[in-house]
N, C-alpha and C positions, 0 to 999 in steps of 0.2 A: 853803329848803324842800327842797333836795337833801340827801341823806344820804351819809355817808361809809361806803359798803359795798363798796368796791372797783370799783364800776361808775362810769365817767366821768360827770361831771355832765351833759354834753350828751346822753348816752344815757338818763339818768334823766329829763331834761326831755322828750326825744322820746317816751319811754315814757308819761309822764303825758299829754302832748298826744294821743298815739295813743289812750289810754284815754278821754279826753274826747271825741274824735271818735267812737269806737266807741259811747259811751253816748248820743250825740246832743247832748251839752252844746254841742259845736261842730258845728253841722249842715253838711251838704254845701251848698256855695254861700256860706256865711257866711265873713267874714274872721276870722282868728285874731287875738289881741291883738298889738299892735305889739311890736317887739323891745325897746323901752324898757320897756313894761309887763311883758313876760315876764321881763326882766332884774331888774326890781324885785321881781316876785312870787317868783322862785326864788332871788334873792340871788346872782346870778352876773353875769359880764360879758356885754356884748352879743355878743362873739365866741363865747362858749359857746352863747348862744341861737341865733345864726346857724348854728352847727354842728348843733344839734338840728333846726332847720328844714330844713337841707340833707339831713339824714337822712330826714325825712318827705317831702321833695321827691323824693329818690331812690327812696323806696318808692311814689311815685305818690299819696300822700295829700293833698298840698297843691300849689298852683301859684301862682306870683306873679312879680313883677318888682321889681327894686330901686327904691325910691322910691314904690312903690305897695303896696297891701295884699297879703297872702298869703291865699289863699282855700282852704277845704277842698274838695278835688276829689272824694274818695271815702272811704268808710269802710274800715277794715282788712279787714272781711269781704268787701266788694265787690272790693277789690284781690286778696284771696285767690282769690275766684271767678274773677276776670279772669285771674289767673296760671294757675289750673287749666284754664281755657278755652284759654289760649295754649299751655300744655303739651300739651293734647289736640290742638290744631291742629298743633303741631310734630310730634307723633307721627304724625298722619294724613299730613302732608306727607312724613315719613320713609318711611312705608309706601307712599305713592303713588310716591315716587322709586324705591324698591326694586322695586315692581311694574312700573314703566315700564322700568327697566333690564332686568328679566327678559323682558318682552315684546319689548323692543328686541333683546336677544340672540337670542330665539327667532325674531323676524321676520328678523333678519339671516341666521340659519342656514337658515331656510325659503327665503329669497330665494336664497341660495347653492345650496341643494339644487335648487331649481326651475331655476336657470340651468344647473346641471350636467346635469339631465335634458334640458333643451332642447338643450344642446350635444351630448349623446350622440345625440339624435334627429336633429339636423342632420348629424352625422357619418355616421349610418346612411344617411340619405337621399342624402348626397353619394356614399357608396360605391355605392349602387344606381344613381345617375345616372352615375357613372364607369363602372360595368360596362355599362350600356346604351349609353353613348357608344362604348366600346371595341367592343362587338358591332356597332354601326352602322358604324363604320369598317371592321371586318372584312368585313361583308356587302358593302360598297362596294369591297372590294379595296384599301383605302388603309391605309397605316401610321398607327397612332395616335400623334399628337404628344404624348407624355407629358412630365411635368415634368422628367424627368431628361435630356431631349435637350439637346445642346449647340448653341450658335450655330455656324453654318457660316462658312467664310471669306468668304461673300458678305454676311454681316451677321447680324441676329437671326433667330430661328426664323420660318419661313414658315407661313402658314396652309395648310390642305389645298388650297384653290383655287389659291393661289400655287404650291404644290408641283406640282400638276397642270399648271398653265400652264408652269412651268419645265421639266417633263419633256417637254411638247409641244414647247417651243422646242428643247430639247436633242435631240429625235428628228428635227427638221427639218434 
């Protein structure tokens, strides 16, 4: 039943079975004829019939297991609709990923900007505190122990109270 038209026999058989599924002759859920019957019907080897069934299986039209029947899973139209739905979902996922990446970049930049603003404010407040502390030491007549002070021969920097106590001992 296959014709010599340049198309491989298995593709001709797959096309015929596809048309029979689409027309409802082979309904969804029903078994397709056995490979032996199909081989006899189309006048080809069982290997060619298996190749045709594998093509239908790859297209999602039939499902089965060796040694058992092969059943019609869906019509070509249903599979086309399913592919369109999958393509639509894939496009939506792609758009969501792009949107998420954009939000993520904006969020990261926003977070960095916010941290920079907080750091600037903390530096300002530290400057004010530093100025107030220097003023307090000045009003008390004490030298301000700033960061640049070096350790003395006696050890590390002394606190203001320790410095006063040291001066008192030195004056005794």
